[in-house]
N, C-alpha and C positions, 0 to 999 in steps of 0.2 A: 144683247145679243146672242144668238142663239148657240145654247152649248150640245155642241156636239156628241154625242155618247158614240164612241167608238170600237167598243168593245167588241162587236160583233164585226164591222168593217174588217177591222187587223187581224181577225180569228177565219173569215173567209179568205180575204189577201193568202194568208201566209199557210190556209188551209191548200189552198192552188199552188204557192211557191214548193209546198214540201212534193207535190203532185211532179214539181219540175215545169207547170205551166202556169198561167194566168187566163180565169175567163173575165173577158172582159167584159163590163157591163154595156147595155144597147146605148146607152147616153154620153159614154167615154170615147173621146173622137179618136182619131186615129195614132199610133203610139209618135212622139218625135223622133226622131235618130241623130245620135250624136256621134260624131267620128272621136272618140277619144283617143284613137292612135295618132291621129294627124291634127290635132291640134295645139295652134300656133302660141306661141308664149307673150302672154302683154308683158308683166314684169316680174321682178321676185322682190318680195318682202323682209323683214324680218322679222329673221327667227320666235324674237318673243316679243310678236306682232300683238298678238293677244294677252292683254298686260291687265292692271287693277289698281284701284286706288284704295290705301285705309285710310280713314281720315285720321287727323293730326290730331284730333279729340279723342280716337282711341289709344293716344297715346296719353296726351295730357289729362283727360276727364272735362266736363264741363256740359254742354247740351247739345242735342240735334232736334231731328225732327218727331214730334207728339206721332205716337203710334195711329192707327186710324181707328183702333179698337174706343180709343180713351177720348177720338174728337167727339165735339157735342155738335149738334145738327148745324150750328148757325156758324161752324169753322168752315163748313164747303164752300160758303157763299162769300171769301173773304177775298178782299182786293190785297195783292202785293207787295203793292205800295204803304200798306196799312202799317199795323203795329202788330208786328210776327212772335212776342213774348208769350199770346196763349196758345201757338201753336210749337210752342220748344218743351222739351222734358231733358231732364239729366242725364247726363249719359258719364258710366263709369269708364276707368281705362280699361282697355280689352285684355285679355288674357291671353298674347301670343305664343305661350307654353302649350297650350292645350292641345293635347295628343291627337285630339280628332280635329282641330282645326290644320295641324300642322302637314296629316295627312294628306286629307282635301286638297288645301294648297300644292301642296310637291307634286301630286299628280298634276295639275297643272302647269308643270313648269319645262322649258323654263321662260321667264317673264319679266317684265320689271313692276317692280309695285312702287308706287308712289305713296308717300306719306303728305299729302297735302290738302287742300280745303280754305275756307276760311280761317278757319284757328289758325294756321300756318302767320299769316300777317301780323300777329300782335302775339306771338310765344315767345316767351322769356326763357332761356337756358339756364339752368342751375349749373354753372361749375365747378361743380364740388359734390363730394361724398356724404357732405352732413345730411340730419334730417331736410324734407321738404320745407320749403319755406311758407310759413301759415300766411304773409301777405306777399302778393305779387307786388312786385315795383313798379312805381307809376313809368305810366307810358307805355305797358304792355298789359295784355290781356288773358293770358294760360299761361302755364309754369308749367315747361319740359323739365324732366328729370336727368342725370345722367343716366340713371337704375331705367327708366324706359325708353332711353335713345338705345342705350345698347340692346336692350331687346330686343327693340324693333331691327338692327340690324342682324343679330343672332338668329330673330325669325327669317330675312330674308335670305340667310346663309343657309339655313335650312332646308328652304324649298327652293333653290336656286333661283333665283331674283335677283335684279340689280336695282339698285337704290334709286329713286328721284324721290327730290322734295323742292321747297323753298325755302325762302328766308325772312324773316321778320323785318317791315319796312312801316312799322308804327311807331308814334312819336318817340319810343323810347332809344330810337336808333338815329337820332338826326340829328345834326350838328346845328351851330345858331341860326346858319341860313337854310333850315329847312333840306336841306343833302342828307341823302341815306348815309351812313357810313356801317364798318364793319363791325361795330360793338358789338353787335349780338353773334354775327356770323364768324370772325374769327378764333372765338374762343370753343363754338361749338364743333369746328372743320377742327382743329387741332386735336379736342379732345376722341372725334371721330378716328384721327390718323391715329391716335394713340394709342387705342385698342386693335389696329389695323381693319379698320372697317373702311367701306367706301361709299363714297357719293357717287353716282353713276354722271347723272347730269340733275341740273335742278334750275330752276325758274324764280327770276328773282322776288316776281309779284304773282298772288294769287289773284285772278281776274281785275287788272285795275279798271275795265272801264265799268266795274260797278261798286268803284272807290265813294260815288258820292254817298252811297248807305254805312261809311267810316265820316262821324264828324269833323275828325280831325283832315279828312282828305275831301272835304267839297268841292277844293276848286283843282282838285288834280288834273292836269292838263298832259300834252305829250309830251310838248317842252318839260317840262317837270320829271316827268317819266325817261326821259332819255339823259336828262342830269344823273340822275339815280340812278340810270344802267351803266352811266360811263365810269362812276364810281365801283358799282357793283362787281363790272365786269375787269377793272383795274387790280383789284383785290383780287378777284379768283385765277387772274393770268399768277399773280404771285402766290397763292396759300393753297391752289390747288389746280397747276397747269391742265392735267389728265382731265378736270372734271367739263364736261357737256354745259353748255349756257343753251338754255332753249327759254323761247319766247315767241310773241310779248304775253301769251296766256290771259288772253281778253276771253268773254265768253261772249257765244250768238244763244241767241234760242229760236229756234225755224219758224215759229210763225210770222216772226219778222223778216221779211224780205231783204232787208240792207242790215242787217246787225239789231243792235240792241237799239228801240227811238232815246234821242237826246245824251246817248253817248258817244266816246269816243270809236273808231274801226280801227282792224289792224292796220290798216293804211296808214291809221292819223299816226301810230307806235313807230311801222317802219318808217317812214317817212321825217319824221320830226328831225331840227339841226341837231347833224351828226351820226346821222341814219345808223342806229343801232343795230350792231353785225351780231344773230344769233347763231351757234353751231347746229341747233334743231328748230324752225320752227312750231311754235305749239301755240295750240287755241282749244277753247271748251266748247261742247254742243250739248245745246237740250232742245227736242223738239218742241216742248211745251211746259207747263206750271202745272202742277200736279194739284188734284183738287185740296191742297192744304191753303194752294195759293191763290186758286181760281175756278169757280163752277166747270166739270168737267164738258160741259156743253158748251161754253163759251169760246168764245175766238181764242181766249187765251192758255182755254186748257183743253184735254185731250179725254175721251170717251171708250170704251172698253168696245163699244160697237165700231168704232172706226180701226182700231188698232189690226185690223188685218187691210189696211185700205189702203191702196196704190199714193195716195196721196202722204198718207202720214209717214210711209217707209220713206219716199223720196226726198220727204225735207231736206235732210242734213246732204245732198247731193250739192244743192248749190253753194253752199258754205264751205265746202272745202274743193270746189270747183274755185271759189275764189282765191283759197292758199293757196292752192298750185301757182294760179296767175301770180300774186305777191311772192310767193318762193322764187320764182322764173325770174322776177324783175328786182327784187330786194337781198335776196339767199341763193344764190340758183348752184343748184347740189345738196344743198342740205337738206335733211330727211323732212318731213311732215310727220308731227303729234298731235294728236286729239289726245291728252292729256287729261280731261275729264268729261265722261259723257252718260249718259243712263237712260232709264224709260222715261223721265221727266224730271225738271228742276224742281228744287222744295221738297227733297226726299221722294222720287219714285212715285209712280202709281198706285192705287189702290190693288190693282189686277199685277203689279211686278214681280210679285211674288208666286205666278201662277203659271202653269205651261202657255197661257194667251201670250205672254214677253216672248216665250221664244222665239216666236217668228221674229220679233224686232233686232231682236240681240244676234241672232245668226245670218241675217240677212244684211246688217247694219256691216258686221264685217267683211261678211265676201265682197260686198257692193263698195263699199271705199278702201277696200286693199285694191279692187281692179282700177278706182279713179284715181289711186295716187299718195293715201295713206301707209305711212309705213309703220305707225303702231298705235293700238287703240286702247287706254285706259279705261275702263269702265269702271263704275261707283255705284256698286265700290265691291272688293272682295269680301268684303263682310259689313253686315249693316240691316236694317231692321227693314224699311218696304225694297228697296232698290238693291240689296246684297245675292251674287251667287252662293254666300252662302250667309244661314241667320245670325247675326251678332250676339244673340241671346241663348239660343241651344249649338249651335256652331253644328247644327244640320244641314245640307246641302238643300237647295231650292232650284226648282225647274231647273233651270238657267245654267245654275252647275253643270248639270248632265250637258246641256249643248256645248258647254264653255270643253266638258272633258271628253268630247268624238272631237269635239274641234284639233284639239292638241293633238290629240293620239293619229288622225288622219288627214289632215289638211297642212299639206305641205309650204315652203316658202314659194314655190314658182307656181305662178296665175297662170291659166289657160285660158282662152277666148274658146267660149259657149256662147256668142253673136249676142243681139238686142236681148232687153230681156222682155218675154211672154206676159203678159199684163196674168195675173193669176197663179202662173206658173215662175219661180224665179228659179235659174239653173244657174252654177257656178262652179269650174272645175279647177281645181290643184293638183299636180302633180303629188303624188300618195308621200304621207310623211314615213320619209325610214325606208322607201322601196322606189331605186329609180328605174323599175322601169312600170310603175304602176299610179294608177288616174283616180283621184276622187271627185266624185261628183257630189254638189252640194244641191239635193233636189228638194222645193219649199213648196208644199201646197197649199195655197190658200183659199182656194176653193172649197165649200163644201159636197165637191162630189168628184171621184176618183180620176186619176191621170194615168196616163201610159207614156213608159219610152222604151228605147231602145237603143240596147248597148251591145257590143261585140261582145262573145264567149261569155263565160259567165260571171257574175257579177257578187259583190258581197255585200249585204243590204243589212242597215241600220237603220231601223226606221220610229222615228218617235214621236208619240201619237200621247192621249190622254184620254181617261174616260168623261171629261168635260174640259173645255177648255180654258176654265177658269178654274180648274184641280191644281195642288199642289203633287199630284202623282204624275209620276211620268213612265210609259209604258217605250219598252226596247224590245220590238218585235212580239208586241203585244202582250210580253212578262214586265212588272213591277221593276223600277229598278231604285233598290234600297238597299245600305251599308248593312256587312254583315254585325252582327252582336258584339262583336270588338271591333266596330268602326274599321271593318277591311271593306274596300271598294268591291263591286261585284264583277262577275266575268264580263266580261262586255265581247260577245260573239254574234258573230251576223248568220245572217239565213241565209244559203248559196241559192242562187237563181239563174235562172238561164235567161241571158241578157234581153233577148229578141224581142222579151215581153214583159216590161218589168209596173207593176201596177202600185203606184202612190195612195195611200188612203187619205181619203178625204184630210184636209186641214192637219199637215202632216210635215215633217222636218228630218229627210231625209240622209243618210251618205250612203254612197252607191259606190263602192271599190273595184274595181278593173285590173286586178292585180299583175297583169302581162300585154299592157297595151301595147310597147315599145315604143313608144312615144318618144322623138330624138328630143325635142326639150326637157324630157326627164333623166335622161339617161346621158345629158351631158354631165 
């Protein structure tokens, strides 16, 4: 992919901004006018719409996807159905008390934090304060101590996050007929309540349609899921009646038009005998497999050269639209949550921790919010390739700055900007914290400048980078970086005459018009 160097472009644009005018390049089309003062309301989303996952393995320790730096050449030609052991590496429990981590996470609040992932399906809760068990009981895979779980709850409270998780479904919790029992869930919930903790919502099962990869669950079908869920739901109604039950929590990969081949679909679970009733309709989505599991130029992978393509960015639409139809049929009025998503399955793309992934991150948030999604959980808050925060250094990756700008500027009321224009995606929300303001998210996917026309004066927050696969991010031409004491940098806009706003090539721009008087925002 061409790596656009934008230092000079940004400098030129900001030079024009400082003079109150913008000189349009000869190749730049006529400005597109946005009447932000009269845009109609599309819908309203949860104030915690932008949410994050912390893998359960960060609490238990275990294994994770190997870093790209440690991969051999042959590992990039793998088949997902093969043995994944060579591309997994040990993971130690994360230090959720780290001051830098808490500073960064708190700045993204409020949000939901999901302690989930594959590890959740077989975790054993050690319900005492004795030293950590040396051997995990039979029927379980990983061990969660009281100390680790208490630390997870304390972290959530410190950063204004509500907890979402899942429960063990492995052989250790099943009765003689193979049905789920609360053997694990009961003591875990009781301990949580005893220390005044709260689990806001829970999925019974992490990705039931991927159960074929668990030896015990090779023949797990929708009928068995429905029986398990009936037992799960009955228990939750008594033990935690305020806890919201989410599901089915199945996974889709966007390269497949109708879900995972050979696997059950969300409708299979929703229509199963007894028809499970969920408070929240949840699903997981990935657009492709990372090159740990499939070559990037294969039909199942995704290459950096396609990261800004319309096809790549639009893959998720079909999956959500199916969920909206299923919700309307089986759970009218229930919110829809995407409880796990990221740049690609198998730990994220090689370029996920670079500026190049900012376009997918922001476009995904905005386009799905407008189509009916109520919360989206990025995998992950902290991780190696796909975390908005690096799990080893706790330093912000480029997507962190995108998430921070979203949290500060994008409110819960979505306005209609009209159909998407290829190469220039425009979205608008009422400004967060200002009933008179409107924030326009303008994503310029092209390698040439674009122009917009807004009423009055606008506050411009332009995100660019020296190169598309750079780890650095520029805000209005200046690098974003933590202070020496891990304080966040000052986030200040450039004041621009809204009649001619120039967007730098391959840039993500938040344009705030603070005094629009749009009645949908002032209600």
